C-alpha positions, 0 to 999 in steps of 0.5 A: 500499499502506498503511504500518502498524508491521507493514510497518515491523517487516518490512521489514528481512526483506523487503529482505535478499533477495539480489540476485537477488531484488532485481533486478526478475525475476519469480516464479512460484507453481507450484501443482499442481494445476487452476485453481479448487481451495482451493490455486491461490486461495492461490496467486492471494491471495499473487500480487496480494499480493506484487507489491504488496509486493514489486513484483515481477511475480508469476506461477501456474502451474498444473502438475497431474500425478501426484498433484502430483508434476509440479509439485514436479518442475517446482520441483524442478528449477528455479533455487534464487534466489527466483524458483520457489516451490512453493504445495501442499496436504496431498497432497503428503506422499503423493507418495513412497508412493503414486507407484511413481517419482516424478519428484521427492524431496520431502524433498532436492529441495525445502524447507519455506519456511511451513506457512500452516494446516490444516483438519480433514476431514469426512465426510457423508452425502448428506441421502437417506441415512439415516446420522446418526453414523459409526457408523451407517455401521460398523452399515451396512456390518457388515449388508451388506458393500460397499453403503455408498459413500464418495467421495473427490478421488483415491486416495491423497488424505487422504480415501481415506487417513483413510477406510480407516483408519476403517474398518479400526480399526471393523473394516468395508470402505467402499467407495471411488469416486475422483474428480477432485475435490472438484465432481464428487465432491460433485455425485455425492454430492448426486445421490444416486451416492454415500452419502458424501463424505470432504473438507475442511471448506471443500468440505463446509461450502460445501454445509451450506445446501442440506438435501442434506448431512448432516455426520457426522464431523469429523476434527479435535481440536476440533469447528468452530464451524461444525458445533458438533453434529457429532461429532470421530472422538475424540468418536466412539472412535478415540483420538487420530486426525485428518487435517488439510487443510494448505497450504505453501509449498516451494523448490528446495532449495539456495535460499539461507536469507536468500531463503527467510526472506524470502519466508516475512516476506513472505507471513507478513505478507500471510497475517496482515492481518486481513480475508485472515485473517478471509476463511481462517477462514470460507472454508476453515476454517482455523487460521492457523499461519505457521510456518517453518523447524524447525517447518515441517520437523517437521511435515511429516516427520511427515505423510510418515511417518504417512501412508506407513505407511497407503499401505505398510500398506494396499498403496495405488498411484496 
């Protein structure tokens, strides 16, 4: 590992880990989704760098199911000693509202460690469809109710919930076709089986060079550099509306504050390295936030409240 000024400044925080973490025991990063997605990639990026930085064996374990709740529950039930962390995605905030009997209380059994960053959701149409703006979609829905279909990566995901809100605000119903991941959803849009997709910027932008997909609306507050000609929802007439993908790290409740702080400091240093930050911006269109403690908790509490109300108001169940 190259020793830099940043490494030296971070050293006291990293060395402040409790004896339990200093004894060389393994660290497990639990990803509550299958391999291959953006959260899995994030965990593996952290894994390789944490092993070097901490001199510890770091494992990634994929524990998928129940909208991410099974992996979250596994972490919640793990020893609160800094040996297990949850690396998860935005759907974590929907667990309490989307499941009748969630296996984990995400507010009480897990504590926020680090909000890594955010990226906007994007709505795109297959190139063979006539829609060039979201207004075109609304007009088509009004002309032929039920005719326009969109894909998401599952019931209760933020893509699904965002489209539910937009349809309600526009006074139309856009038919939802849920899939078990971004790959299958994208394949059916590109194949012409579904009209639209509501997915993360990374999922959509990866297909822009194929001329088979047309982005029509982005759900961040500002336009992405990669999508300079695509309106935001705010510009399209939906005031103050945004939907952000986000990635975060949680630990079992009761994990000592110094352990949480040290792990957050090590992760921050890894993710803020220029090459890594550039990679995340280019591949995930991510805005790095690297917020811990109270800032992450405030963000998470707002996500819980907002999307929980959307789920309840629209009677959505997994």
